[in-house]
C-alpha positions in Angstrom: 27.5 34.9 5.1 24.1 36.0 6.2 21.4 34.5 3.9 17.7 35.5 4.4 14.6 34.0 2.6 11.4 36.1 2.5 8.4 34.0 1.7 4.7 33.9 2.5 4.7 30.9 4.8 7.0 28.2 6.2 5.4 24.9 5.5 6.5 21.3 4.7 7.3 22.3 1.1 9.7 25.0 2.4 11.0 23.7 5.7 13.2 20.9 4.4 15.2 23.4 2.4 15.3 25.9 5.2 16.5 23.2 7.6 19.3 22.4 5.1 20.4 26.0 5.0 20.3 26.2 8.8 22.4 23.0 9.1 25.1 24.7 6.9 24.9 28.3 8.1 23.5 28.2 11.6 22.4 31.6 12.8 23.6 33.2 9.6 20.4 31.8 8.0 16.9 33.2 8.5 13.5 32.6 7.0 11.1 35.6 7.2 7.5 34.5 7.1 5.3 37.2 5.6 1.7 36.2 6.2 -0.3 34.3 8.8 -1.8 31.2 7.3 -3.8 28.3 8.6 -3.3 26.1 5.5 -0.6 23.5 5.6 -1.6 21.2 2.8 -1.9 18.0 4.8 1.1 18.3 7.1 0.5 18.1 10.8 3.9 19.4 11.8 4.3 22.7 13.7 7.0 24.8 12.2 6.6 27.8 14.5 9.5 26.7 16.7 12.2 26.6 14.0 15.2 28.7 15.4 15.7 30.5 12.1 12.0 31.6 11.7 11.1 35.3 11.9 7.4 36.0 11.6 7.2 39.5 10.2 3.4 39.5 10.4 3.4 38.8 14.1 4.7 42.1 15.5 6.0 45.5 14.6 9.4 44.6 16.1 9.6 41.5 13.9 8.7 43.6 10.8 11.3 46.2 11.6 13.9 43.4 12.2 13.0 41.9 8.8 13.4 45.3 7.1 16.8 45.7 8.7 17.9 42.3 7.5 17.0 43.3 4.0 19.4 46.2 4.3 22.4 44.4 5.9 22.4 40.7 4.9 24.9 39.6 2.3 22.2 37.8 0.2 18.4 37.8 0.2 15.9 35.7 -1.6 12.4 37.1 -2.2 9.3 35.2 -3.1 5.9 36.7 -4.0 4.1 40.0 -3.8 4.2 40.1 0.0 8.0 40.3 -0.1 8.0 43.4 -2.4 8.4 46.1 0.4 11.5 44.3 1.7 12.8 43.7 -1.9 12.4 47.4 -2.8 14.4 48.5 0.2 17.2 46.1 -0.8 17.1 47.0 -4.5 17.5 50.7 -3.6 20.8 49.7 -2.1 21.8 47.6 -5.1 22.7 44.5 -3.0 23.0 40.9 -4.3 19.5 39.3 -4.4 17.4 36.6 -5.9 13.7 36.7 -6.9 12.0 33.3 -6.7 8.8 32.4 -8.4 6.7 30.0 -10.4 5.7 31.0 -13.9 3.7 34.3 -14.1 1.6 33.6 -17.2 -0.2 30.4 -16.2 -3.4 31.7 -18.0 -1.5 33.6 -20.6 -1.5 37.4 -21.0 -4.7 37.7 -18.9 -2.5 37.2 -15.8 -1.1 40.7 -16.3 -4.5 42.0 -15.3 -3.6 41.0 -11.7 -2.8 44.1 -9.7 -0.1 42.2 -7.8 1.8 41.1 -10.9 1.4 44.7 -12.3 3.1 46.0 -9.2 5.9 43.4 -9.4 6.4 44.1 -13.1 6.6 47.9 -12.6 8.9 47.6 -9.6 11.4 45.7 -11.8 11.3 48.1 -14.8 10.9 51.4 -12.9 13.6 50.4 -10.5 15.8 49.3 -13.3 16.5 46.0 -11.5 17.9 44.6 -14.7 21.0 46.6 -14.2 21.3 45.5 -10.6 22.7 42.2 -9.0 19.3 40.5 -8.8 18.8 37.0 -10.4 15.8 34.7 -10.9 15.3 31.3 -9.3 12.8 29.6 -11.5 10.3 27.4 -9.7 8.9 26.2 -13.0 10.4 25.1 -16.3 8.3 27.9 -17.9 9.3 30.8 -15.6 12.3 31.8 -17.8 10.1 32.0 -20.9 7.5 34.1 -19.1 10.1 36.4 -17.7 11.8 36.9 -21.1 8.4 37.7 -22.7 8.1 40.5 -20.2 11.6 41.8 -20.7 12.8 40.6 -17.2 15.8 38.7 -15.9 17.3 38.1 -19.3 20.5 35.9 -19.0 19.8 35.8 -15.2 17.5 32.7 -14.8 18.5 29.6 -12.9 16.7 26.3 -12.2 15.1 26.0 -8.8 11.9 24.5 -7.4 10.4 23.1 -4.3 12.4 20.6 -2.3 10.5 18.0 -0.3 12.2 15.6 2.1 14.2 12.9 0.4 15.0 9.8 2.5 18.6 9.2 1.6 18.3 5.8 3.2 15.5 4.7 1.0 16.6 1.4 -0.6 14.6 0.8 -3.8 15.5 -3.0 -3.8 14.1 -3.4 -0.3 11.0 -1.1 -0.6 10.0 -2.2 -4.1 10.6 -6.0 -4.1 10.6 -7.7 -7.5 9.2 -6.6 -10.8 5.7 -5.2 -10.8 3.1 -7.7 -11.8 1.6 -6.9 -15.2 -1.5 -8.8 -14.0 -2.3 -6.2 -11.3 -0.7 -2.7 -11.6 -1.5 -0.2 -8.9 -2.2 3.4 -10.1 -2.3 6.4 -7.8 -3.5 10.0 -8.2 -3.3 12.7 -5.5 -4.5 16.3 -5.7 -7.4 18.6 -5.0 -10.4 17.7 -7.2 -10.3 20.9 -9.3 -10.9 21.2 -13.0 -7.3 22.2 -13.9 -6.0 19.2 -12.0 -8.0 17.1 -14.5 -9.2 14.2 -12.2 -11.3 13.1 -15.1 -8.3 11.9 -17.0 -7.4 9.0 -14.7 -11.0 7.8 -14.7 -11.2 7.8 -18.5 -7.9 6.1 -18.5 -9.3 3.4 -16.2 -12.2 2.8 -18.7 -9.8 2.5 -21.6 -7.5 0.1 -19.7 -10.5 -2.0 -18.6 -11.8 -2.2 -22.2 -8.4 -3.5 -23.3 -8.3 -6.2 -20.7 -5.7 -4.8 -18.3 -5.9 -5.6 -14.6 -5.2 -2.8 -12.3 -6.6 -0.6 -9.4 -6.7 3.2 -9.3 -6.6 5.0 -5.9 -7.5 8.7 -6.0 -6.6 10.8 -2.9 -8.0 14.3 -2.1 -11.2 16.2 -2.0 -12.6 19.2 -3.8 -15.4 20.7 -5.8 -15.1 18.1 -8.6 -15.2 15.0 -6.4 -18.9 14.1 -6.6 -18.8 14.7 -10.4 -15.8 12.3 -10.6 -17.6 9.6 -8.6 -20.5 9.9 -11.0 -18.2 9.7 -13.9 -16.6 6.5 -12.6 -20.1 5.0 -12.2 -21.2 6.1 -15.7 -18.1 4.5 -17.2 -18.6 1.3 -15.1 -15.2 1.5 -13.4 -16.4 2.1 -9.9 -15.1 -1.3 -8.9 -11.6 -0.3 -10.1 -11.4 3.3 -9.0 -11.3 4.0 -5.2 -11.8 7.5 -3.8 -9.6 7.7 -0.6 -10.4 11.3 0.6 -8.0 13.6 2.4 -5.3 11.8 4.4 -2.2 13.2 6.2 0.9 13.7 4.2 2.9 10.8 5.8 0.2 8.4 4.7 0.4 9.8 1.2 4.1 9.0 1.2 3.4 5.5 2.4 0.9 5.0 -0.4 3.4 6.2 -3.0 5.8 3.6 -1.8 3.2 0.9 -2.2 1.9 1.9 -5.7 3.5 1.3 -9.0 2.6 4.4 -11.1 1.7 7.9 -10.1 -0.5 9.9 -12.5 0.2 13.6 -12.5 -2.5 15.1 -14.8 -2.6 18.9 -14.1 -2.4 21.4 -16.9 -0.2 24.6 -17.1 -1.9 26.1 -14.1 0.2 23.8 -11.9 3.1 26.0 -11.0 5.4 23.3 -9.7 3.7 20.3 -8.1 5.6 18.9 -5.1 3.8 15.5 -5.4 6.2 14.9 -8.3 9.2 15.1 -6.0 7.4 12.9 -3.4 6.3 10.2 -5.8 9.7 9.9 -7.4 11.5 9.9 -4.0 9.3 7.0 -2.9 9.8 4.8 -5.9 6.4 5.4 -7.6 7.0 5.8 -11.4 5.9 9.2 -12.4 3.8 9.8 -15.5 3.5 13.6 -15.8 1.9 16.2 -18.0 4.3 18.2 -20.1 2.8 21.5 -19.0 3.4 21.0 -15.2 6.1 23.3 -14.0 8.2 20.6 -12.3 8.0 17.9 -15.0 10.6 19.2 -17.6 13.1 19.8 -14.7 12.6 16.5 -12.9 11.8 14.1 -15.7 13.8 12.9 -18.7 11.3 10.9 -20.8 11.9 7.2 -20.6 14.9 7.7 -18.4 13.4 8.3 -15.0 9.7 8.5 -15.9 7.3 9.3 -18.7 5.9 12.5 -20.0 2.5 12.8 -21.8 0.8 15.6 -23.7 -1.2 17.7 -21.4 -5.0 17.0 -21.4 -4.6 14.3 -24.0 -6.2 11.1 -22.9 -4.7 9.1 -25.8 -1.2 10.2 -24.9 -1.8 9.4 -21.2 -3.2 6.0 -22.1 -0.4 5.1 -24.5 2.2 5.9 -21.8 0.5 3.9 -19.1 0.0 1.0 -21.3 3.6 1.0 -22.3 4.6 0.7 -18.6 2.0 -2.0 -18.0 3.3 -3.9 -21.0 6.9 -3.5 -19.9 7.0 -4.1 -16.1 10.8 -4.5 -16.0 11.2 -1.0 -17.6 8.6 0.4 -15.2 10.8 -0.8 -12.3 14.0 0.7 -13.9 12.3 4.1 -14.5 11.1 4.2 -10.9 14.5 3.3 -9.6 16.1 6.0 -11.7 13.6 8.5 -10.3 14.7 7.6 -6.7 18.4 7.9 -7.6 17.9 11.3 -9.3 16.1 12.7 -6.2 18.7 11.3 -3.9 21.6 12.6 -6.0 20.4 16.0 -7.3 16.8 17.2 -6.6 16.9 17.2 -2.8 17.1 20.0 -0.1 20.7 19.4 0.9 22.0 19.4 -2.7 19.9 22.5 -3.5 21.2 24.4 -0.4 24.8 23.7 -1.3 24.2 24.6 -4.9 22.7 28.0 -4.1 25.6 28.8 -1.8 28.0 27.8 -4.6 26.1 29.9 -7.1 26.3 32.9 -4.8 30.1 32.4 -4.5 30.4 32.2 -8.3 28.4 35.4 -8.8 30.3 37.3 -6.2 33.6 36.3 -7.8 32.5 36.7 -11.4 33.1 33.1 -12.2 31.4 30.8 -14.7 28.5 28.7 -13.3 29.7 25.1 -13.0 26.3 23.3 -12.8 25.2 21.4 -15.9 21.9 20.1 -14.4 19.6 20.4 -11.4 19.2 23.3 -9.0 21.1 26.4 -9.9 22.0 25.3 -13.4 21.2 27.8 -16.1 17.5 27.7 -17.0 
């Protein structure tokens, strides 16, 4: 079976899954990169030599080859506006396909003012794609709702996401020795310092924890337009001795930091389409406390089973959840361990690749989908 992914760029959030497909399918897998980009979000790895990579933007020959693959491949997966020309060619032929995306309405209906989304919307409806064998891979727990509001992909949505590397040899008992000490819990936050990432929440949390007598440290990784304001906020709240701004560091160092911290604070609002740091924190045994409006959180977390979910932008909800973990260090450890196990068993690139191939087989044969949870289960 020839399977081809069309996506804007091959980076470390896409390559692990692509490698897994190539391991299974060999030369029957291809990844078509649609746009040149110099942004790789902290990874220093060069993906340009991957044997399955076709850079459609690099030459006319590569572009023509990518168009031909859209016509003749057994299955194609399309992601984003840049893939639309290839997707239209395939839909005209009525061939089995998937559209992959985060939620569309991150800002509500105002998002439909986007010319790109308008073109995607009209391509679906004018092309009557709803009658064709095209299905939705939802890279957000809220994608299905948005699609259904727009009259798109009804009864055709499946759970999907971003799949970062998961170390199957990660031994929680060796990497996280003993029960976290309630006398000095280590907190971590990692993101760009942007308003919708809400870096102010961990700093206000630090002030509340300090006032209640908890002992802890908070390390905040990243840079951005809100950074200097956050440094001032930490000083104004008299927590500058507890909050440490670490700046930008390579991704491998972030993963090491996750392994050495107790709690990861994921504080973005609904503008966070997926949020791959959730995968990474859980894979490395750092107990995730995530906002309920982040795209990945409802898919990855079951509250108080493998992490905690707080109400988005609500400092009291965030504080209550973190205090609960600090007051119950044994449960903190159990939740972190359950997070690792879930990533190793279900939400990893190898499982996702096998699941999509099985989903394709079920759709081709008209069989019922067998997955109850995880990638390719019904959204």
